[in-house]
C-alpha positions in Angstrom: 94.8 82.5 33.2 93.2 80.4 35.9 90.9 82.6 37.9 90.0 81.1 41.2 87.5 82.1 44.0 87.2 80.0 47.0 83.9 80.5 49.0 83.0 78.3 52.1 80.6 78.5 54.9 82.2 80.1 58.0 82.0 76.9 60.0 83.9 74.9 57.2 87.5 74.6 57.8 89.8 75.8 54.8 93.4 76.1 55.6 94.9 75.4 52.1 94.0 75.7 48.4 95.4 72.9 46.1 95.8 73.3 42.4 96.2 69.7 40.9 97.4 69.3 37.5 97.2 65.6 35.8 96.7 64.1 39.3 99.7 65.8 40.8 99.5 68.8 43.3 101.2 71.5 41.4 100.7 74.4 43.8 99.4 74.7 47.3 98.4 78.1 48.8 98.3 78.4 52.6 98.9 80.6 55.5 97.9 84.3 55.6 96.7 84.3 52.0 93.6 82.3 53.1 91.2 84.4 55.1 89.4 82.9 58.1 86.1 84.2 59.3 86.0 85.9 62.7 82.7 84.2 63.8 82.6 80.6 62.8 78.8 80.6 63.4 78.2 83.9 61.6 77.1 84.6 58.1 80.1 86.8 56.9 83.6 85.7 55.9 82.5 83.3 53.1 85.2 84.5 50.7 88.4 82.7 51.7 90.8 83.3 48.7 90.7 85.0 45.3 93.6 85.0 42.9 94.8 84.2 39.4 97.5 81.7 38.4 99.1 81.7 34.8 98.1 78.3 33.3 101.6 78.3 31.5 103.2 78.0 34.9 101.0 75.0 35.8 100.7 73.1 32.5 103.8 74.2 30.5 101.7 75.3 27.5 100.2 71.9 26.9 96.8 70.5 27.5 96.1 69.2 31.0 93.5 68.3 33.5 93.3 70.9 36.2 91.4 70.7 39.5 91.3 73.1 42.4 90.6 71.9 45.9 90.1 73.8 49.1 89.9 72.5 52.6 92.1 71.0 55.4 95.5 69.5 54.5 95.4 66.0 53.1 97.1 63.5 55.5 100.2 61.9 53.9 99.9 58.4 52.7 101.9 55.8 50.7 102.1 52.3 49.4 105.2 51.0 51.2 106.8 47.9 49.9 106.0 44.9 52.0 107.6 41.4 52.0 105.6 40.8 48.6 106.5 44.2 47.2 104.2 47.0 46.3 100.5 45.8 46.4 99.0 48.9 44.9 97.0 49.7 48.2 97.7 52.6 50.5 98.8 50.8 53.7 101.0 53.4 55.5 99.8 56.7 56.7 101.0 59.7 58.9 99.6 58.1 62.0 100.8 60.4 64.6 100.4 63.8 62.7 104.1 64.7 62.5 104.1 65.0 58.6 106.1 61.8 58.1 104.7 58.5 56.8 105.0 55.9 59.5 106.1 52.5 58.7 103.9 51.1 61.4 100.9 50.5 59.2 97.3 51.9 59.2 95.8 53.1 62.5 92.7 51.1 63.5 89.9 52.6 65.4 89.6 51.3 69.0 87.4 48.1 69.2 83.8 48.6 70.1 82.9 48.0 73.7 80.0 45.6 74.6 79.8 47.1 78.0 76.2 48.1 78.9 75.8 51.7 80.2 73.8 51.4 83.4 71.8 54.3 84.8 72.1 52.9 88.3 74.2 50.1 89.8 73.1 47.3 92.1 75.0 44.2 93.2 74.2 41.4 91.0 72.6 43.5 88.4 75.4 42.9 85.7 74.5 39.8 83.7 76.9 36.9 83.9 77.2 35.8 80.4 74.7 37.5 78.1 75.4 41.2 76.9 71.7 41.9 77.2 70.3 41.4 80.8 67.1 39.7 81.5 64.1 41.8 82.8 64.5 40.5 86.4 68.2 42.0 86.8 67.8 45.3 84.5 67.7 48.4 86.6 67.0 51.9 85.3 66.3 55.2 86.9 62.7 55.9 87.5 61.1 59.1 86.5 64.1 61.2 87.3 62.6 62.6 90.4 65.0 63.0 93.4 62.7 61.3 95.9 62.2 58.2 93.6 64.6 55.3 94.0 65.7 53.2 90.9 63.4 50.3 90.3 64.0 46.9 88.9 61.7 46.0 85.9 59.7 43.5 87.8 59.0 45.9 90.6 57.2 48.4 88.2 53.5 48.4 88.0 52.1 46.5 85.1 51.1 48.6 82.0 47.6 48.8 80.9 46.8 46.9 77.7 44.0 47.5 75.3 41.6 45.2 77.2 42.2 47.1 80.5 41.1 50.4 78.9 38.9 52.5 81.3 36.0 52.6 78.7 35.8 48.8 79.1 35.7 46.1 76.6 38.5 44.1 75.1 39.6 46.8 72.7 40.0 50.6 72.9 36.8 51.2 71.0 34.7 49.5 74.0 33.6 46.6 71.9 
C-alpha cells in the first residue's frame, strides 16, 4: 500500500497529485479530492490530500520506481517530427493553454525593450543614437515636492567633495 499525505503552504498552488511509475504518469488525482485553503495567506489548510493507493494497481506486482508529485498541472509538450525527423528535444508545447500541443513551435518571450523610462519628458531630451543619454540631456524629477520642477543634471548645484568639507582641509579628517 502506498500511503500519501500532501502538505503545502497555503499560498502554494496544488491542484493535482500525480503518481509516476517508471517515468510515466500512472494516476492523477484532481478536483474536489484536493482541499484548498480558505485564506491563502493564513497558517491553516496545509493538508491538501491524504490517501492510500494499492501498489499492485500501480506496478502490477513488479519492482518499480514510484514518485509522487503535487502542484499545478504540467503543461503538455512533445517532440514533433520536423523535416529532419525526431531530434530528441521538446520543441512543441501547448502554447495557448487549450490542452492540445500546438504545431507552431515554442513560444518565445517578448524581446526586451531598450526604451529608457523617463521621470519627466522634455523636447530634445531623448538621445538621438545612444541608449544612455549624456548628462546634459538627462532629466529627472527633483525631490518629489509639488513646487519643484524637474531639473536637468547640469542645472543641479554641484555636490560637495571631500576637499570641500566644512571642517576644512583636503580630506574629511581636516588635514
